[in-house]
C-alpha positions as a printed Julia matrix, in Angstrom:
315×3 Matrix{Float64}:
 108.72   97.04  117.93
 106.53   96.14  114.96
 106.78   98.22  111.8
 103.26   99.5   112.36
 104.27  100.74  115.81
 107.44  102.29  114.33
 105.33  104.27  111.85
 102.97  105.42  114.6
 105.91  106.52  116.73
 107.44  108.45  113.82
 104.14  110.29  113.38
 104.27  111.27  117.04
 107.88  112.48  116.89
 107.71  114.83  113.93
 105.3   117.52  112.72
 105.02  115.72  109.38
 106.7   112.91  107.41
 107.64  112.81  103.72
 109.13  110.24  101.38
 109.7   109.61   97.66
 107.39  107.01   96.11
 109.4   103.96   95.06
 109.14  100.65   93.24
 111.97   98.24   94.1
 114.15   97.12   97.02
 117.02   99.08   95.47
 114.94  102.27   95.54
 113.92  101.54   99.14
 117.55  101.11  100.2
 118.42  104.48   98.68
 115.48  106.13  100.46
 116.69  104.66  103.75
 120.29  105.78  103.17
 119.03  109.27  102.31
 117.47  109.56  105.77
 113.72  109.38  105.24
 111.33  108.0   107.87
 109.27  105.58  105.77
 109.05  103.92  102.36
 106.03  104.24  100.06
 105.35  101.65   97.34
 102.86  102.68   94.66
 100.73  100.47   92.44
 101.3   102.55   89.31
 105.05  102.28   89.87
 105.05   98.51   90.33
 102.62   97.82   87.49
 104.69   99.72   84.93
 108.02   98.44   86.27
 107.19   94.76   86.68
 104.5    94.25   84.04
 105.06   97.06   81.56
 101.38   97.95   81.96
  99.55  101.12   83.04
  97.74  101.49   86.36
  94.32  100.21   85.3
  93.95   97.25   87.65
  96.12   94.65   85.92
  98.54   93.95   88.76
  97.48   91.14   91.09
  97.74   90.76   94.85
 100.41   88.07   94.45
 102.63   90.27   92.27
 102.28   93.29   94.55
 102.74   91.17   97.68
 105.96   89.51   96.5
 107.46   92.87   95.62
 106.38   94.38   98.95
 107.88   91.45  100.86
 111.26   91.96   99.18
 111.14   95.69   99.89
 110.2    95.22  103.55
 113.04   92.76  104.06
 115.6    95.05  102.42
 115.18   98.0   104.8
 114.5    98.75  108.45
 112.08  101.59  107.68
 108.28  101.19  107.93
 106.81  100.43  104.5
 103.43  101.7   103.24
 101.99   99.74  100.3
  99.26  100.54   97.79
  96.85   97.57   97.6
  94.4    99.24   95.2
  90.84   98.16   96.06
  92.02   95.33   98.32
  91.72   93.0    95.29
  88.0    92.35   95.65
  85.22   92.78   98.16
  85.4    92.81  101.97
  86.2    89.1   102.09
  89.14   89.54   99.71
  90.3    92.45  101.86
  90.58   90.11  104.86
  93.07   87.94  103.01
  94.93   91.0   101.7
  95.42   92.4   105.2
  96.7    89.1   106.56
  99.09   88.62  103.63
 100.63   92.09  103.73
 100.89   92.16  107.5
 102.74   88.82  107.36
 105.02   90.29  104.67
 106.36   92.77  107.21
 104.91   96.05  105.96
 103.65   98.74  108.32
 100.56  100.0   106.51
  98.38   99.41  103.47
  95.9   101.75  101.82
  92.6   100.64  100.33
  90.71  102.82   97.88
  87.0   103.06   97.17
  87.1   102.73   93.38
  85.14  100.24   91.34
  87.33   97.35   90.17
  89.18   97.3    87.88
  90.54  100.56   89.3
  92.43  103.32   87.5
  95.22  105.67   88.45
  93.71  108.38   90.64
  94.77  111.1    88.2
  93.34  109.79   84.94
  89.8   109.99   83.63
  87.23  107.22   83.95
  87.12  106.6    87.72
  84.03  105.32   89.5
  83.54  104.64   93.21
  81.63  101.87   94.94
  78.71  102.66   97.27
  79.72  104.19  100.58
  78.25  101.38  102.67
  80.28   98.78  100.77
  83.48  100.84  101.03
  83.06  101.36  104.78
  82.48   97.62  105.18
  85.83   96.94  103.53
  87.56   99.2   106.06
  85.81   97.44  108.96
  86.86   94.07  107.53
  90.44   95.28  107.19
  90.73   96.5   110.77
  89.13   93.33  112.12
  91.49   91.09  110.1
  94.82   92.42  111.36
  96.63   90.49  114.07
  98.79   93.39  115.25
  96.59   96.34  116.19
  99.49   98.67  115.33
  99.37   97.54  111.69
  97.85  100.58  110.01
  94.87  100.65  107.66
  94.65  103.73  105.5
  91.4   104.5   103.69
  91.69  106.36  100.4
  88.81  108.03   98.61
  88.87  108.87   94.91
  85.42  110.43   95.06
  86.47  114.02   94.27
  87.2   113.36   90.59
  85.0   110.27   90.13
  81.74  110.18   88.23
  78.96  111.45   90.49
  81.4   112.53   93.19
  82.93  115.8    94.31
  84.58  117.34   97.34
  81.57  117.07   99.66
  81.17  113.4    98.79
  84.84  112.79   99.56
  84.41  114.49  102.93
  81.33  112.37  103.68
  83.25  109.23  102.8
  86.34  110.2   104.77
  84.27  110.67  107.92
  82.55  107.32  107.35
  85.9   105.57  106.92
  87.22  107.18  110.1
  84.12  105.95  111.93
  84.71  102.47  110.47
  88.15  102.37  112.12
  90.64  103.67  109.54
  93.99  104.74  111.04
  94.72  107.29  108.3
  92.7   109.04  105.61
  93.8   109.96  102.08
  91.83  111.85   99.45
  93.08  112.17   95.88
  92.94  115.77   94.63
  92.73  116.46   90.89
  94.49  119.85   90.93
  97.52  121.45   92.56
  95.48  124.3    93.99
  95.33  124.33   97.82
  91.64  125.19   98.21
  90.33  121.61   98.0
  92.94  120.04  100.33
  92.39  122.83  102.83
  88.6   122.47  102.83
  88.89  118.67  103.08
  91.27  118.83  106.04
  89.17  121.37  107.88
  86.02  119.3   107.48
  87.53  115.96  108.5
  89.65  117.26  111.38
  86.73  119.21  112.83
  85.11  115.86  113.61
  88.23  113.64  113.91
  90.95  116.02  115.2
  93.58  113.33  115.85
  93.19  111.54  112.5
  96.44  111.58  110.47
  95.7   112.88  106.99
  97.81  111.59  104.1
  98.66  113.56  100.97
  99.8   112.4    97.55
 102.12  115.14   96.29
 101.3   113.75   92.89
 103.68  113.75   89.95
 100.64  114.33   87.74
  99.94  117.77   89.21
 101.78  120.99   88.37
 103.42  121.79   91.7
 106.08  123.8    89.89
 103.29  126.24   88.99
 101.35  126.4    92.27
 104.5   126.15   94.46
 102.56  124.69   97.41
 105.15  123.22   99.79
 105.17  120.28  102.2
 105.1   122.8   105.04
 101.97  124.42  103.57
 100.15  121.1   103.57
 101.42  120.26  107.06
  99.93  123.55  108.28
  96.57  122.43  106.87
  96.79  119.2   108.91
  98.43  116.7   106.54
 100.8   114.66  108.74
 102.32  112.34  106.16
 102.88  112.61  102.41
 104.84  111.13   99.53
 105.97  112.41   96.14
 104.47  109.91   93.74
 106.32  107.94   91.06
 109.7   109.29   92.17
 111.69  106.09   91.73
 109.89  105.33   88.47
 110.37  108.79   86.93
 114.01  109.24   87.98
 114.87  105.73   86.76
 113.08  106.27   83.44
 114.75  109.62   82.88
 118.24  108.42   83.84
 118.01  105.22   81.78
 116.61  107.04   78.75
 119.38  109.64   78.82
 122.07  106.97   79.17
 120.62  104.74   76.42
 120.33  107.62   73.95
 123.9   108.72   74.72
 125.27  105.16   74.38
 123.49  104.73   71.06
 124.88  108.01   69.77
 128.46  107.88   71.08
 129.21  104.24   71.81
 131.91  103.35   74.35
 132.79  106.99   74.98
 129.39  107.44   76.66
 130.19  104.61   79.11
 133.71  105.92   79.74
 132.37  109.34   80.71
 129.55  107.8    82.75
 132.06  105.81   84.78
 134.05  108.99   85.41
 130.94  110.78   86.73
 129.9   107.78   88.83
 133.26  107.58   90.65
 132.5   110.7    92.68
 128.8   109.89   93.22
 127.49  108.35   96.5
 126.21  105.41   94.44
 129.57  104.88   92.76
 130.66  102.23   95.27
 127.76  100.01   94.31
 129.4    96.74   95.44
 129.73   98.26   98.91
 126.15   99.57   98.75
 124.91   96.1    97.77
 126.46   94.65  100.92
 129.3    92.47   99.67
 131.49   93.47  102.62
 128.83   92.38  105.1
 128.45   89.01  103.43
 132.2    88.49  103.4
 132.2    89.13  107.15
 129.46   86.52  107.56
 131.51   84.02  105.55
 134.47   84.64  107.83
 132.26   84.11  110.85
 130.49   80.91  109.79
 132.46   79.14  107.03
 135.66   77.14  107.54
 138.6    79.56  107.73
 140.68   77.68  105.15
 137.77   77.69  102.68
 137.33   81.45  103.01
 141.06   82.02  102.62
 141.15   80.0    99.4
 138.14   81.84   97.99
 139.59   85.28   98.47
 143.3    84.67   97.97
 142.93   82.54   94.86
 140.49   84.67   92.9
 140.13   88.12   91.42
 137.52   90.81   91.8
 136.87   94.4    92.77
């Protein structure tokens, strides 16, 4: 079964799917171990992690592709990848689809912003003409080799200059007509009125279309308290919490670094004590050293393996 088919089957099995947004193969492995159904890789996350730059269109297809390939090979879960605007016009999109499909991911999403794009939750967004955006979706669906490889169309029209909710609805319907397998609209607030109106309008015309939701880290969900179940009831079948791997890594590393600077070795001693009882404490085991030792025993000369492990030291 291809990864695209695996994602489609997961959508059939469950009322809705969720996942944390991640950046690296390590994050993806944790998401898989935690029992989620798919992995989501965001452009903001990768740009800041790999380049140290904000999400304003700096990251290239090659950089995003290499990272996605490593992630897809590190887990068995379907992987959804942010490919921004497809890295150009409809012709560039054709190459993008072929590259990411060959990398082993299940789905990519293409947005309708003007390049260079911006994070969907910062000011200064503009969208390309609808006809051009729909053409990119048609090019994407025509370019895939495996028809189960999923093309998600994302519209940023709600908060873009000259846009709004009705324009986003118009675009979503056009992208569905162009062949998109999933639809995503970025919402600028945590209030449920806009997502509800959007879902009603799109599903009234395309009732089987899976709608995707960004449970964005930039919005104040702790104030509105809208749950995954609330959005699922509106018709959103699949959603991720954005920047999860990035934010948790930043917070954990910052806290550790400040503590180490302040207290020296004692900070590391206490950290090791806390880590011993944590699921991630056995990180050599998590990394797969035991599996690779088993492969050595299977394929390498027995005497060589014996010498390696009996004559050396390690954990």
